[in-house]
N, C-alpha and C positions, 0 to 999 in steps of 0.2 A: 497543401502544406501540412506538416505535423508540428504541433506545439506541445512542449513539455511544461508542466506546471505543478505547483504545490498548493495545498489547502489544509486548513484546520477543520477536520471533520466534526469536531465537537460543536461547531457553530451551525451545522446543517442537519436537516432531517434525511440524511442519506445522500447518495450521489445522484441517482437516477431521478429525472424530472417527475414531479407529482403535482397534482392540483392542490392549491391552498396551503402548501407548506414550502419552506425554503430548502432548496437542494443545490448542490454544486452545479450540476448540469443545467438546472433551471436558471440560475443566476447568469451563467455564461451566455446562454441562448437569449436571455432578455437583453443583454448588452449588444449582442450581434444584431438582433432585430431592431433595436433602437437606432443604431447607426446604419441600418440598411446593408449590412455586410453579408449575412447569411441567415438562413432559417433553421438549419439543423447542423448537428455535429455528429461524428462517430468517435467513440471513446475506447481506449485500450482496456480499461478496467472500471467496473462499477462497484465501488467500495460500499460496504455496509454503513449504516448509521453509526456515527461515532468514530469511524476509522479515518485517519488522516493520510496525506500523501505528500511526498517530496518530488516524485517523478512520474506522475500519471501523464498520459498523452491523449490529445484529441486531434482529429483531422478536420480542417476547415477548408472548403472549396471557395476561393476568392482570388481576385486579381490584385488585391490591395498589397502594398509593400509590407513584408512580414514584420519589420520593426515598428512601422506605424500601427499595424494591427495590435501588436503586443502592447504598445503604449496606450492605445485606447482601452484595451481590456484591463490593464493594470491601474489605469486612472479611474475606472468606473466600477471596480469590483472590490469587495471587502472580504478578507480572510481567504483570498485566492490570489496567487502570484505566478505569472508566466515568466519563465527564465531562459528557455532554450527553444530552438527550432530546427527543423530539417525540411528542405524543399523537396519532399518526396510525395508521390501520389500513391499512397498505400493505405489500406484499411488498417488502422492501428491495432485491431484485434489480432492481427497476424504477427505478433511479436515473437522474438526468439526466446525470451525468458523474462519472468517477472520476479522481482526481489522484494520480499516483505520482511519486516523486522518487528518482532514482538518484544516489548520491554517488560521484564518480570522483576518485581522487587524481590530481593534476596531475603526470604524469610527463614533462612537456615536450610535451604534446599541442598541436597547432595548433588553438586554440579556434575560429577562423574555419572551419577544415575540419570541425570537429564540427558547427558550425551549418549548413554546406552539406549534410552528411550527414543532419542532422535534417530539412531541407527535403525531401529525397527521400522520407522515410517519412511525411511529413504528407499528409493527405487520404485518400481511399478507395482501397484496393489489395487485391489477393488476396495474403494473407500465408501461403500454404500452405507456403512454404519457411522460415518463421520460427516454426513450431509443429509439435507432434506430432499435432495435431488433423487429422482426415482430411476433414471436411466443414464447411460454413459458415465458410470461412476469409476471406471478404471482410468487411472492416470499415473504419471511418473513424477515423483519429486526428486530432482537431481541431487540436492544436498540440503542438509539442515545443520547449521553451525551453532554451537552454544559457547558463549564466552561470558566470563564474569568481569565486570568493570565497576569496581567500588561496590556500591550497594545495589547495583543493577545487573541483572543477567539478561543479555540480549540473545534472542533466538532468531536466526536468519534463515528464511526459507527461499529456495531457488527452484523454480519450475516454470515450464512454459505456460501451463494453465492451472487453475484451481477450481474447486467446487464451492458452493455456497456454504459458508461457515466452517470450511475445512480446517483452516489454520487455527481458529479459536478452539475447535474441538480437539485437535491434536495437542495444542498447548495444555488444555485441561487434562488430557490423558498423561502428558509428560509430567505435570505437577503431581498427579496421583502416584505415578511411578517413583518419582523422587522422594515421596513421603512414605514409601514402603509397599505400595500396591503393585505387585509385580505381574507382568504379562509378557507374552512373546507373540509370535506370528499368529496365534489363535485369535488375537484381537481383531483380525479382519474377518473372522468366520462367525462371530456371535456379537450381539449387542451388549455393550457395557454402559453403565450410567456414569460417565466421566463428567458430565456437565458441559458448560460453554464458558470459555474465558471471556473477560470483559473486552469490548471492542476498542476502548479508548487508547490502550497502550500499543495498538497495532498500527503500523505505518507502511504504506506502499512506498518503498524507497526508490525504486527505479523500474522502468519498463525498457528492456534492451532489444535492439535491432541489429542487423548486420551492416549498419551505416552509422556514422557519428551525427550528433546534434551539435549545433553551434550555440554557444552560450552568449547571451546578450552581454555586451561589455559594460558591466557596472563594477565599481571597485570591490575588491575582495572584502574589505572591511564592511561594506554595506551588505554584501551577500551573507556574511556571517551574522550580521545584525538581523537580517530578515529570517534566517534560519532559526535563530534564538527566539525571535518573535513568535514564530509558529509553534515552538515547543514550550512556550511559557504560559500556555493556557492552563486551565484548572487541573487536568490530569497529568500534566507534564511538570508539575511543581517539584517532583522528586527526581527529575532526570538530570541533576547537576553533574552526574558522572558520565553522561553520554559522550561518546567520541565523535565530535562534530566533523572531524576530518574525513569520516566515512561518507559524509553526505556529498553526493556528486556535484551539486551546483555551488558548493562553497568555494 
């Protein structure tokens, strides 16, 4: 079975399990082992330290009733919330598309310039200068949408796969472009020092497949309250202008 879940990444030392530090994957596995449900999981995305999620996905191999399993997980985890499921036997890495959203405070950026920069990074490119990965650096970004909502600019990335730190490096480059540092396609042929955008404003919004997920039947008001809870941590204090309707599980 596949389970879709949210978590506040600011409360963990990254997603992937590590010794002696709290991680998202580590906390989930600890509960599964405690109740004798499973020893391992497969994950759709392993987000960096500080990055949160509203729609990551894991695979758990068990014969337990899915709603009972989700109840056990939600009752024994903090800062992690399971909200949807699909009774499919699929490695969650094989997703159709991943949607990330970066929340950028509007410090007087030229939004049209941000959109121009976004267009440069759309499509298939060799992103070797936008990641620490040394091989297989060619990938396709289907779309990058830029929208201004009050004091927040949201930058939505849609692609099947990503490279380590890719989004945060692209956002840093887009910021520089919007402040007057112009570049074009040559940005893929030589190394620029754009820096790395902070991880906390980045959220994995959804991992999409060619089949639907069933949302657990909790009241809409409670779902909205849970979403706000996850976004009212330290770095989300400024997100009062966020469009909560875009969150899939609300």
